[in-house]
mmCIF file as Biopython writes it, N, C-alpha, C and O atoms, coordinates in Angstrom:
data_model
#
loop_
_atom_site.group_PDB
_atom_site.id
_atom_site.type_symbol
_atom_site.label_atom_id
_atom_site.label_alt_id
_atom_site.label_comp_id
_atom_site.label_asym_id
_atom_site.label_entity_id
_atom_site.label_seq_id
_atom_site.pdbx_PDB_ins_code
_atom_site.Cartn_x
_atom_site.Cartn_y
_atom_site.Cartn_z
_atom_site.occupancy
_atom_site.B_iso_or_equiv
_atom_site.auth_seq_id
_atom_site.auth_asym_id
_atom_site.pdbx_PDB_model_num
ATOM 1   N N  . MET A ? 1  ? -5.742  22.604 -4.000  1.0 0.0 1  A 1 
ATOM 2   C CA . MET A ? 1  ? -4.827  21.702 -3.123  1.0 0.0 1  A 1 
ATOM 3   C C  . MET A ? 1  ? -3.625  21.073 -4.283  1.0 0.0 1  A 1 
ATOM 4   O O  . MET A ? 1  ? -3.973  20.074 -4.912  1.0 0.0 1  A 1 
ATOM 5   N N  . LEU A ? 2  ? -2.675  21.468 -4.471  1.0 0.0 2  A 1 
ATOM 6   C CA . LEU A ? 2  ? -1.771  21.422 -5.515  1.0 0.0 2  A 1 
ATOM 7   C C  . LEU A ? 2  ? -0.901  19.680 -4.904  1.0 0.0 2  A 1 
ATOM 8   O O  . LEU A ? 2  ? -0.503  19.566 -3.744  1.0 0.0 2  A 1 
ATOM 9   N N  . GLU A ? 3  ? -0.787  18.696 -5.799  1.0 0.0 3  A 1 
ATOM 10  C CA . GLU A ? 3  ? -0.107  17.801 -5.527  1.0 0.0 3  A 1 
ATOM 11  C C  . GLU A ? 3  ? 1.221   17.441 -5.197  1.0 0.0 3  A 1 
ATOM 12  O O  . GLU A ? 3  ? 1.608   16.383 -4.701  1.0 0.0 3  A 1 
ATOM 13  N N  . ARG A ? 4  ? 2.055   18.709 -5.618  1.0 0.0 4  A 1 
ATOM 14  C CA . ARG A ? 4  ? 3.121   18.540 -5.297  1.0 0.0 4  A 1 
ATOM 15  C C  . ARG A ? 4  ? 3.466   19.055 -3.714  1.0 0.0 4  A 1 
ATOM 16  O O  . ARG A ? 4  ? 4.589   19.287 -3.266  1.0 0.0 4  A 1 
ATOM 17  N N  . ASP A ? 5  ? 2.332   19.149 -3.092  1.0 0.0 5  A 1 
ATOM 18  C CA . ASP A ? 5  ? 2.103   20.104 -1.685  1.0 0.0 5  A 1 
ATOM 19  C C  . ASP A ? 5  ? 1.818   19.148 -0.723  1.0 0.0 5  A 1 
ATOM 20  O O  . ASP A ? 5  ? 1.745   19.308 0.495   1.0 0.0 5  A 1 
ATOM 21  N N  . LEU A ? 6  ? 1.632   17.923 -1.517  1.0 0.0 6  A 1 
ATOM 22  C CA . LEU A ? 6  ? 1.113   16.509 -0.758  1.0 0.0 6  A 1 
ATOM 23  C C  . LEU A ? 6  ? 2.098   15.920 0.199   1.0 0.0 6  A 1 
ATOM 24  O O  . LEU A ? 6  ? 3.270   16.049 -0.156  1.0 0.0 6  A 1 
ATOM 25  N N  . LYS A ? 7  ? 1.888   15.291 1.355   1.0 0.0 7  A 1 
ATOM 26  C CA . LYS A ? 7  ? 2.700   14.324 1.959   1.0 0.0 7  A 1 
ATOM 27  C C  . LYS A ? 7  ? 1.972   13.406 2.281   1.0 0.0 7  A 1 
ATOM 28  O O  . LYS A ? 7  ? 0.794   13.609 2.575   1.0 0.0 7  A 1 
ATOM 29  N N  . GLU A ? 8  ? 2.637   11.956 2.293   1.0 0.0 8  A 1 
ATOM 30  C CA . GLU A ? 8  ? 1.776   10.626 2.715   1.0 0.0 8  A 1 
ATOM 31  C C  . GLU A ? 8  ? 1.799   10.779 4.156   1.0 0.0 8  A 1 
ATOM 32  O O  . GLU A ? 8  ? 2.808   10.841 4.860   1.0 0.0 8  A 1 
ATOM 33  N N  . LEU A ? 9  ? 0.402   10.843 4.582   1.0 0.0 9  A 1 
ATOM 34  C CA . LEU A ? 9  ? 0.339   10.803 6.021   1.0 0.0 9  A 1 
ATOM 35  C C  . LEU A ? 9  ? 0.458   8.869  6.612   1.0 0.0 9  A 1 
ATOM 36  O O  . LEU A ? 9  ? 1.096   8.302  7.500   1.0 0.0 9  A 1 
ATOM 37  N N  . LEU A ? 10 ? -0.350  8.492  5.745   1.0 0.0 10 A 1 
ATOM 38  C CA . LEU A ? 10 ? -0.159  6.604  5.963   1.0 0.0 10 A 1 
ATOM 39  C C  . LEU A ? 10 ? -0.373  6.373  5.140   1.0 0.0 10 A 1 
ATOM 40  O O  . LEU A ? 10 ? -0.634  7.159  4.230   1.0 0.0 10 A 1 
ATOM 41  N N  . ALA A ? 11 ? -0.356  4.703  5.054   1.0 0.0 11 A 1 
ATOM 42  C CA . ALA A ? 11 ? -0.937  3.642  3.484   1.0 0.0 11 A 1 
ATOM 43  C C  . ALA A ? 11 ? -1.502  3.041  4.354   1.0 0.0 11 A 1 
ATOM 44  O O  . ALA A ? 11 ? -0.806  2.925  5.363   1.0 0.0 11 A 1 
ATOM 45  N N  . VAL A ? 12 ? -2.669  2.511  4.428   1.0 0.0 12 A 1 
ATOM 46  C CA . VAL A ? 12 ? -3.754  1.482  4.496   1.0 0.0 12 A 1 
ATOM 47  C C  . VAL A ? 12 ? -4.051  0.513  3.390   1.0 0.0 12 A 1 
ATOM 48  O O  . VAL A ? 12 ? -3.888  0.917  2.239   1.0 0.0 12 A 1 
ATOM 49  N N  . GLU A ? 13 ? -4.565  -1.009 3.641   1.0 0.0 13 A 1 
ATOM 50  C CA . GLU A ? 13 ? -4.769  -1.869 2.784   1.0 0.0 13 A 1 
ATOM 51  C C  . GLU A ? 13 ? -6.272  -2.046 2.637   1.0 0.0 13 A 1 
ATOM 52  O O  . GLU A ? 13 ? -7.023  -2.506 3.497   1.0 0.0 13 A 1 
ATOM 53  N N  . GLY A ? 14 ? -6.649  -1.549 1.246   1.0 0.0 14 A 1 
ATOM 54  C CA . GLY A ? 14 ? -7.775  -1.504 1.194   1.0 0.0 14 A 1 
ATOM 55  C C  . GLY A ? 14 ? -8.477  0.215  0.921   1.0 0.0 14 A 1 
ATOM 56  O O  . GLY A ? 14 ? -8.088  1.266  1.430   1.0 0.0 14 A 1 
ATOM 57  N N  . SER A ? 15 ? -9.672  -0.020 -0.110  1.0 0.0 15 A 1 
ATOM 58  C CA . SER A ? 15 ? -10.382 1.311  0.125   1.0 0.0 15 A 1 
ATOM 59  C C  . SER A ? 15 ? -10.914 1.763  1.111   1.0 0.0 15 A 1 
ATOM 60  O O  . SER A ? 15 ? -10.503 2.846  1.528   1.0 0.0 15 A 1 
ATOM 61  N N  . LEU A ? 16 ? -11.889 1.152  1.734   1.0 0.0 16 A 1 
ATOM 62  C CA . LEU A ? 16 ? -12.689 1.170  2.774   1.0 0.0 16 A 1 
ATOM 63  C C  . LEU A ? 16 ? -12.508 1.847  4.007   1.0 0.0 16 A 1 
ATOM 64  O O  . LEU A ? 16 ? -13.191 2.733  4.520   1.0 0.0 16 A 1 
ATOM 65  N N  . GLU A ? 17 ? -11.249 1.162  4.486   1.0 0.0 17 A 1 
ATOM 66  C CA . GLU A ? 17 ? -10.359 1.521  5.585   1.0 0.0 17 A 1 
ATOM 67  C C  . GLU A ? 17 ? -10.066 3.413  5.215   1.0 0.0 17 A 1 
ATOM 68  O O  . GLU A ? 17 ? -10.425 4.321  5.965   1.0 0.0 17 A 1 
ATOM 69  N N  . ALA A ? 18 ? -9.406  3.571  4.007   1.0 0.0 18 A 1 
ATOM 70  C CA . ALA A ? 18 ? -8.761  4.545  3.436   1.0 0.0 18 A 1 
ATOM 71  C C  . ALA A ? 18 ? -10.243 5.603  3.633   1.0 0.0 18 A 1 
ATOM 72  O O  . ALA A ? 18 ? -10.017 6.726  4.085   1.0 0.0 18 A 1 
ATOM 73  N N  . GLU A ? 19 ? -11.470 5.306  3.355   1.0 0.0 19 A 1 
ATOM 74  C CA . GLU A ? 19 ? -12.687 6.318  2.724   1.0 0.0 19 A 1 
ATOM 75  C C  . GLU A ? 19 ? -13.013 6.641  4.277   1.0 0.0 19 A 1 
ATOM 76  O O  . GLU A ? 19 ? -13.257 7.809  4.582   1.0 0.0 19 A 1 
ATOM 77  N N  . ILE A ? 20 ? -13.023 5.556  5.330   1.0 0.0 20 A 1 
ATOM 78  C CA . ILE A ? 20 ? -13.097 5.833  6.957   1.0 0.0 20 A 1 
ATOM 79  C C  . ILE A ? 20 ? -12.528 7.086  7.276   1.0 0.0 20 A 1 
ATOM 80  O O  . ILE A ? 20 ? -13.111 8.169  7.312   1.0 0.0 20 A 1 
ATOM 81  N N  . ILE A ? 21 ? -10.860 6.747  7.595   1.0 0.0 21 A 1 
ATOM 82  C CA . ILE A ? 21 ? -9.809  7.716  7.842   1.0 0.0 21 A 1 
ATOM 83  C C  . ILE A ? 21 ? -10.138 9.213  6.591   1.0 0.0 21 A 1 
ATOM 84  O O  . ILE A ? 21 ? -9.828  10.241 7.194   1.0 0.0 21 A 1 
ATOM 85  N N  . LYS A ? 22 ? -10.460 9.432  5.658   1.0 0.0 22 A 1 
ATOM 86  C CA . LYS A ? 22 ? -10.712 10.779 5.028   1.0 0.0 22 A 1 
ATOM 87  C C  . LYS A ? 22 ? -11.890 11.100 5.413   1.0 0.0 22 A 1 
ATOM 88  O O  . LYS A ? 22 ? -12.037 12.322 5.382   1.0 0.0 22 A 1 
ATOM 89  N N  . SER A ? 23 ? -12.884 10.485 5.797   1.0 0.0 23 A 1 
ATOM 90  C CA . SER A ? 23 ? -14.007 11.396 6.520   1.0 0.0 23 A 1 
ATOM 91  C C  . SER A ? 23 ? -13.656 11.601 7.867   1.0 0.0 23 A 1 
ATOM 92  O O  . SER A ? 23 ? -14.524 12.197 8.505   1.0 0.0 23 A 1 
ATOM 93  N N  . LYS A ? 24 ? -12.520 11.247 8.567   1.0 0.0 24 A 1 
ATOM 94  C CA . LYS A ? 24 ? -12.664 11.426 9.670   1.0 0.0 24 A 1 
ATOM 95  C C  . LYS A ? 24 ? -11.857 12.743 9.510   1.0 0.0 24 A 1 
ATOM 96  O O  . LYS A ? 24 ? -12.175 13.759 10.128  1.0 0.0 24 A 1 
ATOM 97  N N  . LEU A ? 25 ? -10.934 12.696 8.767   1.0 0.0 25 A 1 
ATOM 98  C CA . LEU A ? 25 ? -9.870  14.157 8.472   1.0 0.0 25 A 1 
ATOM 99  C C  . LEU A ? 25 ? -10.602 15.191 8.194   1.0 0.0 25 A 1 
ATOM 100 O O  . LEU A ? 25 ? -10.493 16.329 8.650   1.0 0.0 25 A 1 
ATOM 101 N N  . GLU A ? 26 ? -11.567 14.668 7.223   1.0 0.0 26 A 1 
ATOM 102 C CA . GLU A ? 26 ? -12.508 15.861 6.537   1.0 0.0 26 A 1 
ATOM 103 C C  . GLU A ? 26 ? -13.518 16.562 7.745   1.0 0.0 26 A 1 
ATOM 104 O O  . GLU A ? 26 ? -13.955 17.707 7.634   1.0 0.0 26 A 1 
ATOM 105 N N  . SER A ? 27 ? -13.833 15.588 9.020   1.0 0.0 27 A 1 
ATOM 106 C CA . SER A ? 27 ? -14.832 16.378 9.477   1.0 0.0 27 A 1 
ATOM 107 C C  . SER A ? 27 ? -13.982 17.581 10.200  1.0 0.0 27 A 1 
ATOM 108 O O  . SER A ? 27 ? -14.461 18.601 10.694  1.0 0.0 27 A 1 
ATOM 109 N N  . PHE A ? 28 ? -12.467 17.169 10.131  1.0 0.0 28 A 1 
ATOM 110 C CA . PHE A ? 28 ? -11.833 17.925 11.062  1.0 0.0 28 A 1 
ATOM 111 C C  . PHE A ? 28 ? -11.332 19.732 10.227  1.0 0.0 28 A 1 
ATOM 112 O O  . PHE A ? 28 ? -10.883 20.739 10.777  1.0 0.0 28 A 1 
ATOM 113 N N  . ALA A ? 29 ? -11.705 19.439 8.610   1.0 0.0 29 A 1 
ATOM 114 C CA . ALA A ? 29 ? -11.691 20.756 7.514   1.0 0.0 29 A 1 
ATOM 115 C C  . ALA A ? 29 ? -10.038 20.324 7.327   1.0 0.0 29 A 1 
ATOM 116 O O  . ALA A ? 29 ? -9.262  21.269 7.186   1.0 0.0 29 A 1 
ATOM 117 N N  . ILE A ? 30 ? -9.497  19.002 7.321   1.0 0.0 30 A 1 
ATOM 118 C CA . ILE A ? 30 ? -8.525  18.715 7.105   1.0 0.0 30 A 1 
ATOM 119 C C  . ILE A ? 30 ? -8.835  17.929 5.603   1.0 0.0 30 A 1 
ATOM 120 O O  . ILE A ? 30 ? -9.464  16.879 5.477   1.0 0.0 30 A 1 
ATOM 121 N N  . PRO A ? 31 ? -8.094  18.894 4.297   1.0 0.0 31 A 1 
ATOM 122 C CA . PRO A ? 31 ? -8.027  18.195 2.884   1.0 0.0 31 A 1 
ATOM 123 C C  . PRO A ? 31 ? -7.545  17.098 3.359   1.0 0.0 31 A 1 
ATOM 124 O O  . PRO A ? 31 ? -6.898  16.887 4.385   1.0 0.0 31 A 1 
ATOM 125 N N  . VAL A ? 32 ? -8.051  16.138 2.206   1.0 0.0 32 A 1 
ATOM 126 C CA . VAL A ? 32 ? -7.447  14.859 1.779   1.0 0.0 32 A 1 
ATOM 127 C C  . VAL A ? 32 ? -7.361  14.158 0.213   1.0 0.0 32 A 1 
ATOM 128 O O  . VAL A ? 32 ? -8.398  14.163 -0.451  1.0 0.0 32 A 1 
ATOM 129 N N  . LEU A ? 33 ? -6.330  13.658 -0.273  1.0 0.0 33 A 1 
ATOM 130 C CA . LEU A ? 33 ? -6.499  13.191 -1.525  1.0 0.0 33 A 1 
ATOM 131 C C  . LEU A ? 33 ? -5.955  11.121 -0.916  1.0 0.0 33 A 1 
ATOM 132 O O  . LEU A ? 33 ? -5.110  10.684 -0.135  1.0 0.0 33 A 1 
ATOM 133 N N  . LEU A ? 34 ? -7.007  10.466 -1.814  1.0 0.0 34 A 1 
ATOM 134 C CA . LEU A ? 34 ? -6.270  9.294  -1.650  1.0 0.0 34 A 1 
ATOM 135 C C  . LEU A ? 34 ? -5.825  8.957  -2.687  1.0 0.0 34 A 1 
ATOM 136 O O  . LEU A ? 34 ? -6.373  9.401  -3.696  1.0 0.0 34 A 1 
ATOM 137 N N  . GLN A ? 35 ? -4.667  8.048  -2.827  1.0 0.0 35 A 1 
ATOM 138 C CA . GLN A ? 35 ? -3.938  7.505  -4.126  1.0 0.0 35 A 1 
ATOM 139 C C  . GLN A ? 35 ? -4.025  6.390  -4.170  1.0 0.0 35 A 1 
ATOM 140 O O  . GLN A ? 35 ? -3.390  5.886  -3.244  1.0 0.0 35 A 1 
ATOM 141 N N  . TYR A ? 36 ? -4.615  5.509  -4.937  1.0 0.0 36 A 1 
ATOM 142 C CA . TYR A ? 36 ? -4.914  4.315  -4.949  1.0 0.0 36 A 1 
ATOM 143 C C  . TYR A ? 36 ? -3.503  3.516  -5.562  1.0 0.0 36 A 1 
ATOM 144 O O  . TYR A ? 36 ? -2.677  4.160  -6.209  1.0 0.0 36 A 1 
ATOM 145 N N  . GLU A ? 37 ? -3.371  2.434  -5.358  1.0 0.0 37 A 1 
ATOM 146 C CA . GLU A ? 37 ? -2.704  1.604  -6.349  1.0 0.0 37 A 1 
ATOM 147 C C  . GLU A ? 37 ? -3.587  0.784  -7.695  1.0 0.0 37 A 1 
ATOM 148 O O  . GLU A ? 37 ? -4.561  0.040  -7.581  1.0 0.0 37 A 1 
ATOM 149 N N  . ALA A ? 38 ? -3.088  1.082  -8.588  1.0 0.0 38 A 1 
ATOM 150 C CA . ALA A ? 38 ? -4.189  0.817  -9.727  1.0 0.0 38 A 1 
ATOM 151 C C  . ALA A ? 38 ? -4.761  -0.501 -9.531  1.0 0.0 38 A 1 
ATOM 152 O O  . ALA A ? 38 ? -5.955  -0.635 -9.264  1.0 0.0 38 A 1 
ATOM 153 N N  . VAL A ? 39 ? -3.773  -1.718 -9.679  1.0 0.0 39 A 1 
ATOM 154 C CA . VAL A ? 39 ? -3.891  -3.462 -9.852  1.0 0.0 39 A 1 
ATOM 155 C C  . VAL A ? 39 ? -5.034  -3.477 -8.910  1.0 0.0 39 A 1 
ATOM 156 O O  . VAL A ? 39 ? -6.113  -3.746 -9.438  1.0 0.0 39 A 1 
ATOM 157 N N  . GLY A ? 40 ? -5.045  -3.258 -7.677  1.0 0.0 40 A 1 
ATOM 158 C CA . GLY A ? 40 ? -6.146  -3.363 -6.411  1.0 0.0 40 A 1 
ATOM 159 C C  . GLY A ? 40 ? -7.226  -2.661 -6.836  1.0 0.0 40 A 1 
ATOM 160 O O  . GLY A ? 40 ? -8.279  -3.290 -6.939  1.0 0.0 40 A 1 
ATOM 161 N N  . ARG A ? 41 ? -7.216  -1.536 -7.100  1.0 0.0 41 A 1 
ATOM 162 C CA . ARG A ? 41 ? -8.596  -0.378 -7.353  1.0 0.0 41 A 1 
ATOM 163 C C  . ARG A ? 41 ? -9.188  -1.474 -8.247  1.0 0.0 41 A 1 
ATOM 164 O O  . ARG A ? 41 ? -10.092 -2.141 -7.744  1.0 0.0 41 A 1 
ATOM 165 N N  . ILE A ? 42 ? -8.794  -1.764 -9.542  1.0 0.0 42 A 1 
ATOM 166 C CA . ILE A ? 42 ? -9.466  -2.325 -10.457 1.0 0.0 42 A 1 
ATOM 167 C C  . ILE A ? 42 ? -9.761  -3.391 -10.179 1.0 0.0 42 A 1 
ATOM 168 O O  . ILE A ? 42 ? -10.790 -3.597 -10.822 1.0 0.0 42 A 1 
ATOM 169 N N  . PHE A ? 43 ? -9.439  -4.586 -9.397  1.0 0.0 43 A 1 
ATOM 170 C CA . PHE A ? 43 ? -9.593  -5.904 -9.088  1.0 0.0 43 A 1 
ATOM 171 C C  . PHE A ? 43 ? -10.155 -5.885 -7.857  1.0 0.0 43 A 1 
ATOM 172 O O  . PHE A ? 43 ? -10.543 -7.002 -7.516  1.0 0.0 43 A 1 
ATOM 173 N N  . GLY A ? 44 ? -10.341 -5.037 -7.072  1.0 0.0 44 A 1 
ATOM 174 C CA . GLY A ? 44 ? -10.528 -5.583 -5.417  1.0 0.0 44 A 1 
ATOM 175 C C  . GLY A ? 44 ? -9.484  -6.251 -4.912  1.0 0.0 44 A 1 
ATOM 176 O O  . GLY A ? 44 ? -9.694  -7.127 -4.073  1.0 0.0 44 A 1 
ATOM 177 N N  . ILE A ? 45 ? -8.562  -6.039 -5.212  1.0 0.0 45 A 1 
ATOM 178 C CA . ILE A ? 45 ? -7.604  -7.350 -4.170  1.0 0.0 45 A 1 
ATOM 179 C C  . ILE A ? 45 ? -6.605  -6.203 -3.188  1.0 0.0 45 A 1 
ATOM 180 O O  . ILE A ? 45 ? -6.070  -5.158 -3.557  1.0 0.0 45 A 1 
ATOM 181 N N  . THR A ? 46 ? -6.607  -6.651 -2.262  1.0 0.0 46 A 1 
ATOM 182 C CA . THR A ? 46 ? -6.064  -5.961 -0.839  1.0 0.0 46 A 1 
ATOM 183 C C  . THR A ? 46 ? -5.378  -7.196 -0.006  1.0 0.0 46 A 1 
ATOM 184 O O  . THR A ? 46 ? -5.841  -7.692 1.022   1.0 0.0 46 A 1 
ATOM 185 N N  . MET A ? 47 ? -3.914  -7.666 -0.821  1.0 0.0 47 A 1 
ATOM 186 C CA . MET A ? 47 ? -3.092  -8.272 -0.215  1.0 0.0 47 A 1 
ATOM 187 C C  . MET A ? 47 ? -1.837  -7.992 -0.908  1.0 0.0 47 A 1 
ATOM 188 O O  . MET A ? 47 ? -1.767  -7.219 -1.863  1.0 0.0 47 A 1 
ATOM 189 N N  . ASN A ? 48 ? -0.736  -8.701 -0.359  1.0 0.0 48 A 1 
ATOM 190 C CA . ASN A ? 48 ? 0.596   -8.085 -0.788  1.0 0.0 48 A 1 
ATOM 191 C C  . ASN A ? 48 ? 1.036   -7.200 -1.285  1.0 0.0 48 A 1 
ATOM 192 O O  . ASN A ? 48 ? 1.896   -7.258 -2.163  1.0 0.0 48 A 1 
ATOM 193 N N  . GLY A ? 49 ? 0.229   -5.544 -0.543  1.0 0.0 49 A 1 
ATOM 194 C CA . GLY A ? 49 ? 0.818   -4.589 -1.611  1.0 0.0 49 A 1 
ATOM 195 C C  . GLY A ? 49 ? -0.282  -3.926 -2.628  1.0 0.0 49 A 1 
ATOM 196 O O  . GLY A ? 49 ? -0.330  -2.741 -2.956  1.0 0.0 49 A 1 
ATOM 197 N N  . LEU A ? 50 ? -1.191  -5.030 -3.064  1.0 0.0 50 A 1 
ATOM 198 C CA . LEU A ? 50 ? -2.110  -4.805 -4.015  1.0 0.0 50 A 1 
ATOM 199 C C  . LEU A ? 50 ? -3.020  -4.027 -3.048  1.0 0.0 50 A 1 
ATOM 200 O O  . LEU A ? 50 ? -2.885  -4.064 -1.825  1.0 0.0 50 A 1 
ATOM 201 N N  . GLY A ? 51 ? -3.923  -3.346 -3.676  1.0 0.0 51 A 1 
ATOM 202 C CA . GLY A ? 51 ? -4.810  -2.460 -3.021  1.0 0.0 51 A 1 
ATOM 203 C C  . GLY A ? 51 ? -4.219  -1.584 -1.707  1.0 0.0 51 A 1 
ATOM 204 O O  . GLY A ? 51 ? -4.857  -1.521 -0.656  1.0 0.0 51 A 1 
ATOM 205 N N  . LYS A ? 52 ? -3.037  -0.976 -1.880  1.0 0.0 52 A 1 
ATOM 206 C CA . LYS A ? 52 ? -2.450  -0.298 -0.779  1.0 0.0 52 A 1 
ATOM 207 C C  . LYS A ? 52 ? -3.184  1.297  -1.246  1.0 0.0 52 A 1 
ATOM 208 O O  . LYS A ? 52 ? -3.128  1.696  -2.409  1.0 0.0 52 A 1 
ATOM 209 N N  . VAL A ? 53 ? -3.713  1.917  -0.369  1.0 0.0 53 A 1 
ATOM 210 C CA . VAL A ? 53 ? -3.970  3.131  -0.396  1.0 0.0 53 A 1 
ATOM 211 C C  . VAL A ? 53 ? -3.414  4.254  -0.010  1.0 0.0 53 A 1 
ATOM 212 O O  . VAL A ? 53 ? -3.698  4.277  1.187   1.0 0.0 53 A 1 
ATOM 213 N N  . LYS A ? 54 ? -2.676  5.406  -0.286  1.0 0.0 54 A 1 
ATOM 214 C CA . LYS A ? 54 ? -1.888  6.161  0.139   1.0 0.0 54 A 1 
ATOM 215 C C  . LYS A ? 54 ? -3.060  7.206  0.531   1.0 0.0 54 A 1 
ATOM 216 O O  . LYS A ? 54 ? -4.054  7.443  -0.155  1.0 0.0 54 A 1 
ATOM 217 N N  . ILE A ? 55 ? -2.715  7.807  1.836   1.0 0.0 55 A 1 
ATOM 218 C CA . ILE A ? 55 ? -3.632  8.968  2.415   1.0 0.0 55 A 1 
ATOM 219 C C  . ILE A ? 55 ? -2.927  9.925  2.415   1.0 0.0 55 A 1 
ATOM 220 O O  . ILE A ? 55 ? -1.821  9.848  2.950   1.0 0.0 55 A 1 
ATOM 221 N N  . MET A ? 56 ? -3.390  11.186 1.774   1.0 0.0 56 A 1 
ATOM 222 C CA . MET A ? 56 ? -1.917  12.035 1.570   1.0 0.0 56 A 1 
ATOM 223 C C  . MET A ? 56 ? -2.826  13.441 1.816   1.0 0.0 56 A 1 
ATOM 224 O O  . MET A ? 56 ? -3.963  13.733 1.445   1.0 0.0 56 A 1 
ATOM 225 N N  . VAL A ? 57 ? -2.012  14.040 2.455   1.0 0.0 57 A 1 
ATOM 226 C CA . VAL A ? 57 ? -2.707  15.540 3.231   1.0 0.0 57 A 1 
ATOM 227 C C  . VAL A ? 57 ? -1.683  17.409 2.821   1.0 0.0 57 A 1 
ATOM 228 O O  . VAL A ? 57 ? -0.485  17.180 2.658   1.0 0.0 57 A 1 
ATOM 229 N N  . PRO A ? 58 ? -1.876  18.247 2.743   1.0 0.0 58 A 1 
ATOM 230 C CA . PRO A ? 58 ? -1.047  19.030 2.805   1.0 0.0 58 A 1 
ATOM 231 C C  . PRO A ? 58 ? -0.394  19.015 3.755   1.0 0.0 58 A 1 
ATOM 232 O O  . PRO A ? 58 ? -0.651  18.680 4.911   1.0 0.0 58 A 1 
ATOM 233 N N  . GLU A ? 59 ? 0.825   19.527 3.110   1.0 0.0 59 A 1 
ATOM 234 C CA . GLU A ? 59 ? 2.536   19.156 4.678   1.0 0.0 59 A 1 
ATOM 235 C C  . GLU A ? 59 ? 1.736   20.242 5.583   1.0 0.0 59 A 1 
ATOM 236 O O  . GLU A ? 59 ? 1.876   20.144 6.802   1.0 0.0 59 A 1 
ATOM 237 N N  . SER A ? 60 ? 0.898   21.281 5.061   1.0 0.0 60 A 1 
ATOM 238 C CA . SER A ? 60 ? 1.004   22.013 6.425   1.0 0.0 60 A 1 
ATOM 239 C C  . SER A ? 60 ? -0.133  21.615 7.178   1.0 0.0 60 A 1 
ATOM 240 O O  . SER A ? 60 ? -0.306  22.330 8.165   1.0 0.0 60 A 1 
ATOM 241 N N  . PHE A ? 61 ? -1.087  20.569 7.009   1.0 0.0 61 A 1 
ATOM 242 C CA . PHE A ? 61 ? -1.927  19.963 7.479   1.0 0.0 61 A 1 
ATOM 243 C C  . PHE A ? 61 ? -1.566  18.525 8.265   1.0 0.0 61 A 1 
ATOM 244 O O  . PHE A ? 61 ? -2.416  17.843 8.837   1.0 0.0 61 A 1 
ATOM 245 N N  . LEU A ? 62 ? -0.248  18.224 8.189   1.0 0.0 62 A 1 
ATOM 246 C CA . LEU A ? 62 ? 0.335   16.973 8.416   1.0 0.0 62 A 1 
ATOM 247 C C  . LEU A ? 62 ? 0.299   16.457 9.940   1.0 0.0 62 A 1 
ATOM 248 O O  . LEU A ? 62 ? 0.226   15.261 10.221  1.0 0.0 62 A 1 
ATOM 249 N N  . GLU A ? 63 ? 0.358   17.473 10.878  1.0 0.0 63 A 1 
ATOM 250 C CA . GLU A ? 63 ? 0.988   17.354 12.092  1.0 0.0 63 A 1 
ATOM 251 C C  . GLU A ? 63 ? -0.633  17.418 12.798  1.0 0.0 63 A 1 
ATOM 252 O O  . GLU A ? 63 ? -0.946  16.707 13.753  1.0 0.0 63 A 1 
ATOM 253 N N  . GLU A ? 64 ? -1.343  18.157 12.301  1.0 0.0 64 A 1 
ATOM 254 C CA . GLU A ? 64 ? -2.815  17.951 12.645  1.0 0.0 64 A 1 
ATOM 255 C C  . GLU A ? 64 ? -3.196  16.995 12.545  1.0 0.0 64 A 1 
ATOM 256 O O  . GLU A ? 64 ? -3.564  16.313 13.502  1.0 0.0 64 A 1 
ATOM 257 N N  . ALA A ? 65 ? -3.235  16.575 11.142  1.0 0.0 65 A 1 
ATOM 258 C CA . ALA A ? 65 ? -3.748  15.174 10.406  1.0 0.0 65 A 1 
ATOM 259 C C  . ALA A ? 65 ? -3.755  13.882 11.603  1.0 0.0 65 A 1 
ATOM 260 O O  . ALA A ? 65 ? -4.677  13.223 12.083  1.0 0.0 65 A 1 
ATOM 261 N N  . ARG A ? 66 ? -1.820  13.874 11.886  1.0 0.0 66 A 1 
ATOM 262 C CA . ARG A ? 66 ? -1.491  12.621 12.923  1.0 0.0 66 A 1 
ATOM 263 C C  . ARG A ? 66 ? -2.132  12.894 14.074  1.0 0.0 66 A 1 
ATOM 264 O O  . ARG A ? 66 ? -2.382  11.900 14.757  1.0 0.0 66 A 1 
ATOM 265 N N  . LYS A ? 67 ? -2.500  14.013 14.532  1.0 0.0 67 A 1 
ATOM 266 C CA . LYS A ? 67 ? -3.118  14.408 15.865  1.0 0.0 67 A 1 
ATOM 267 C C  . LYS A ? 67 ? -4.289  13.248 16.395  1.0 0.0 67 A 1 
ATOM 268 O O  . LYS A ? 67 ? -4.510  12.446 17.302  1.0 0.0 67 A 1 
ATOM 269 N N  . VAL A ? 68 ? -5.052  13.976 14.681  1.0 0.0 68 A 1 
ATOM 270 C CA . VAL A ? 68 ? -6.849  13.720 14.993  1.0 0.0 68 A 1 
ATOM 271 C C  . VAL A ? 68 ? -6.598  12.143 14.835  1.0 0.0 68 A 1 
ATOM 272 O O  . VAL A ? 68 ? -7.448  11.448 15.393  1.0 0.0 68 A 1 
ATOM 273 N N  . LEU A ? 69 ? -5.740  11.578 14.275  1.0 0.0 69 A 1 
ATOM 274 C CA . LEU A ? 69 ? -6.091  10.090 13.894  1.0 0.0 69 A 1 
ATOM 275 C C  . LEU A ? 69 ? -4.986  9.241  15.295  1.0 0.0 69 A 1 
ATOM 276 O O  . LEU A ? 69 ? -4.617  8.067  15.304  1.0 0.0 69 A 1 
ATOM 277 N N  . ALA A ? 70 ? -4.724  10.197 16.222  1.0 0.0 70 A 1 
ATOM 278 C CA . ALA A ? 70 ? -3.960  9.780  17.290  1.0 0.0 70 A 1 
ATOM 279 C C  . ALA A ? 70 ? -5.282  9.308  18.541  1.0 0.0 70 A 1 
ATOM 280 O O  . ALA A ? 70 ? -5.322  8.377  19.345  1.0 0.0 70 A 1 
ATOM 281 N N  . GLU A ? 71 ? -6.130  10.284 18.276  1.0 0.0 71 A 1 
ATOM 282 C CA . GLU A ? 71 ? -6.981  10.320 19.385  1.0 0.0 71 A 1 
ATOM 283 C C  . GLU A ? 71 ? -7.457  8.880  19.354  1.0 0.0 71 A 1 
ATOM 284 O O  . GLU A ? 71 ? -8.256  8.476  20.199  1.0 0.0 71 A 1 
#
C-alpha cells in the first residue's frame, strides 16, 4: 500500500475511535492507514484539532469503505 495511493476517508478526534473504525474496515478486508496529528498523539490531547486522526484507505477501496461505515 503506497501512501500516494491513499485517500482520506474521514477524520476523527482521538485514537480510540480511529482504532475502532480501522478494525471494522479491516474486518471487511479494506486496508487502512491511520495518520495521527503529532501533538495530540504525544500528549493525548483531543480538542481543537489536536488529536485528530485521519483514516486513510487506498483510492480503489474508498467507496466500499464508505458503504461499510454507513451500515
